[in-house]
Each structure stands twice: as C-alpha cells, then as structure tokens.
N, C-alpha and C positions, 0 to 999 in steps of 0.2 A: 513181171518177177524184178525183183531190184537185187543187183549183184553189190555186196559190201567189199571195199577195199580199204586198206590202210597201208601204212608203211612199217618198215621192220623196227623202227623206234618205239613201236607198241609192245614190243617185248613179249608177244603171245607165242607160247611154244608150238611148235608145229604140228604137233598132234591136234591141238584145239583149231588152228587154222584150217586144217583138213575137215575136222568134225563139222565145222560150222561153214564149210566153202568160202571162207574168206580170201580175197584176192590180196598179195601184198605187192609193193613198189619198195626197191632197196635205197636206203642211204649207204654211203660208201665210205671205206677208211682206208689208210695207208699206216703202215708201221715202220718208222724209219725209212720212209720213202718207198716202201714196197707193198703192193697189193697184196692181201692174204689170198691163200687157197680156198676160194670160196666153195669147193668139192668137198672139203672137211667140215666135220662138225665143229661149231665153236668151242674152244676150250677155253671156260672163263677164268679158271683158276691160273692157268699158264698165261692168259693174256694179261691179267692184273699183277701177276708176279713181275712178269717182264716190265709192266708200267713203274712198278716200283722200283725195279733195277735201272730206271732211266730211260726205256724206250719211249720214243717220241711218236704220238699217235696225232694224225691230221685228219679230219672228216670232212664230207662233201653232203649237200642235201641231195635229195632225189632229183635225177634226171626228169625234167618236166615232160620232155617228149616221150620218154620211155613210157610214163604213166599214161599220157594221152594216148599212146599206141594201144596199151593194154585196155584202157576204158572204151576204145573204139570197136574192139572185138566184141565187147558186150553190146554196144549199142546196135552193132550191125545183126547180132542174134536176137534183137528186140528187147533187149533188158534194158531198165534204167540203172544208173551208177550212182552210189552213194559212197563218198571218199572221206574218211575220218581220219585227220592228219595231226602230225607232231605239232605243237604249240609254235604260232608265230613269233611268240617272245623269245624263242631261242633257234628257230631256224626259217629261212625263207620258202620252204618246201611247200606249204600251203598256197602261198602267193603264186608261185611259179607254175604249178600244176593247175590253179583256177584260171589262169591267164591264157594257157594254150588248150585247156580241156574245154572252155566254153566257147572258143573260136571254132574247135572242130565238132561240137556237138551240135552247132546250128546246121550241119549237113545232114543231120538225122531226127530232126524234130518230127514227131511230138515227142521223142525219147528224150530224156535229161539227163544231165551230170550234175550233181550238187555236191561241193566242197566244203567241209566243215572244219575249222579250225577247232580242234579240241581244247586248246590251251593247256594241254598236258603232254608228257612224254612218259616213256615206260609203261607201267600199269595204269597211270592217270590218264592215259590215253587207252591202253588196252582193255581195260575193265567195260568202258563205254562200247568199245568195238564189240565185244563179245554179246553184251545184252542187246545191242541193237541187231547183231547178226542173227541171234535166237529169235526176234520179232520178225526180222525177214524170213527165216525158215518156216514162220507161222503164215506168212502171205500178207503182211502188212503193207500198205502202200508207200510210196516213197515220201509223200507228204506226212504219213503218220511216222515214219522212220525218222525224218528230219526233226520233227517236234520232240519226239523222244531224246533223240541224242543230244539235242541242244539242250534240254532241260537237264539231262544227266551230267552233261558238262559243266553245267552251271552249278551242280552239287558237288562235284568232285573236289576233294581235299588232298593236298600234296605236300607231305613234310619229310624231310630227311636230314640225316645225320652225316656227315662227312668227316673224313680223318684228316684231310690236308685241303684246304681252299686253293692250292697253287693250281690246281687242275681247271677249276671254273674260272681263276683270274686269267691263266694263261689264255684260255678260250674266249675271253672277253665277256663271260657271264655273270662276273660281279666286279666291284670296283676294288682297288688295291687297298683301300681303306677297311674293308668288310675282310679281305684276306689277312690284314695284320691283327685285326680283331681276333681272328682264330688261331693266329700263330703263337699266343702268348699262355703259358702256364696250363699247356695241356687242354686248353678249352675246346670243347667239341660243339660247335655251331649247328643248330637247327635252322635249316633252311626252309622256304616254302614257295610254291608257285603262288604268285598274286592273280588279281582279277583278270590281268591280260596274259596270264601264263609264263610272266617274267620270273626270273629266281632271285629272291631276296632273302637277306638275313632277318630270321624271325626271333630268335633268342640264343643264348650260349650257357653252356652247361660244363661243369668240371667232370671231365671223364666221360667214358663210352657209357658205362652202365646207367649213370643218372640222365644221360641225353635219351638213352631208350626209353627209361621211366617217362620221360617227358612227352615222348611220342605216345606213349598209352594216355597218358593224362590228355594230350590234345584229343587224341580218339574220343575220351569218355566225354569230354567238354563239348565236341561239335558233331559227334555222329548223330544221325537221324533215326537210324534202325539198325539195332545190334544183329538182326539177322541178315542184313545186307552183304553183299561180296566185300572182301577185303583184298588188297594186294600188298604184296611184299616183295622189294627188289634189293639185292645185295650185289656188291661188286667183290666177290671173292672173300665173304663174311658170313659163311654159312652158319656158324655158331651164333653169331649175333641176330642173324635173322630167325632162326628157331627160338633163341631167347625172347625176341619181341612177339612172335606168334603165342608163345606159352603164357606171357603176361597177358595179352590181349584176351585169351581164353579165361584166364583166371579173372579178368575184369567183367565178364559176362558176354563177349562176344561169341555169337554163335552162327554167323554166316559162314560161308565157304572162304577159305583163304587160298589164294593162288600166289605160291612162292617162286621167285625165280632168280637166276643170275642175270643181272644187268646186262643187256647186249652191248657190243663193243662200241657203238657210236655214242649213244647218250652216256653210257658208262664211263667212257674214256673222258668225258667231261666233268662229271661228279668225282671220279677218281677212285683207287682201290681201296677197301674198306667201307664205302658207303653203304649205309642201309636207309631204303625208303618205306615210308607207310604211305597208302592210298585208300581212301575210304569216302563213302558219300555222307554230307551233311545236309544241313539246309540250303536251299538256293541261295546264293551269295554273290554271284555274278553273271 
C-alpha cells in the first residue's frame, strides 16, 4: 500500500483529506509575533480583514523532522510513502523533507519514500494530490503513482489576480519593480507559476472585473479538457471567486470545481483579495 502525504499549503479541505486518507504536515505561521490557536477552525474572513488592517504575518516551512517521523510510522507498518509538496520555487519544504526522509528510509528497505516537488501551491498542488490519492485508493503501485503525479504537475496551470503586490514583495516572492507596476492606476496584475513554480508577472489589466475575465481567457486558451477538475482559491474574496466560477461555466467548463478560501500560509503571501485559478493544460514543464 502507498500512503499519500501533502502539506497544509495544498489547501485541501479537512473533509476531503479524511475521505481520501491523505496525511498532512503543517507549514506554520505567526500573527504579530504570536502563534495562532490551532485548535480553532481557521477563520479566513477575519484573518484577511486583520491583514488589511495591518497585522503582520510571518510564515515557516514544514519542520522536516516532523514529516520524517510521520513517514516513519507508515514505513514501520509496511507501507511506501509518496509526499507531494509545495513548490520549491517559494519554499524550502520539499528540499528539507527529502533530505531527512531519504536518510531515515534506508533503515526500512525495501520500503520507499518518494518526495515530489509539485511546483504548485494552494490547489495547484492540491488538485494533483487529490487525483493521486484516488489512484492510491485503487491500489496503484508507487511507481505508477509517481509517474501520474509528475505528469499532472507538468500540466498544471496557475494564474491569479492580486489586489496589492506588497505582500508578495514583502515575502521576497517578486521584485520591487513588479510591485511598482501593479501600484499605478488601479492596475490588477495577473501572476502565474512558471516552469519552476516561481511567481512571475504575466500581464496587467485595469480593474478586477477585467482581470477575472482575463483568467477565463487564459483558461479557454490553455485548457486541455474542459471536463477536468478546476480549482479556485480566494483570500476573503468569495464574491469574486463565485463570479469567476460562473464565467467559467458560461465558457463551457464542465469539470468539478473545488473553491476554497486560501489557507493562511500561502494566503498571507498573495494577500487579501486575491483570486486564483488552477486547471490542467497540455504538458509544458
């Protein structure tokens, strides 16, 4: 049997994690220097309102040893482990987990641990995790799951509209020049995850409505199969997310749509008001 793991940056709702028996390891964060109460359900609206009001959020990658310990329990039980993690273009999580888990796994041969850098975040990571977990439930081998997941990661398209580039700039995810470009004349930048999963500026549009229309245009231009799953994530912008979903349906998208509020770690970097679209196109990376 193969146990699928991911991290909390994948933005998969708890109900689906339980349904597909997916293990998770947490990225962590602090708000104004204090750790949140993790026993309470994440309140996205309150979190992003506080960010708008000036609360400062600092984030940390997954503790590699914590992940290794979780993997070890599966190896002891006779299972292989496949971890699908947040893009190395924005986090050192995959590198750290791979380093410690491969050393630990030597003690449990022929059991194996495979770490895949999805080059995605939020549902750009999560959609691949869910599809791979479904195949794991069907009894596919580790090698079959690895091949499938890598193929799907290579097809994933990630585009998002942000309200303010200062959050990405503050976290070192974009340059100062890119931030300045989005600060003038109410320009709404469309960013994308590139071949390495880094965040880059794709294009700029005047106003949120036009930017959302541009996301739909990107979908129609690049989508491979309009019946394939779609992901939408928003940072306290539920109305915009619903508007985007409606426009996608009107353009002929028939696949299931998973719409979520951005989880706090990746969400704190893209910032309040962000709306992101994730879908599969042709293999491109």
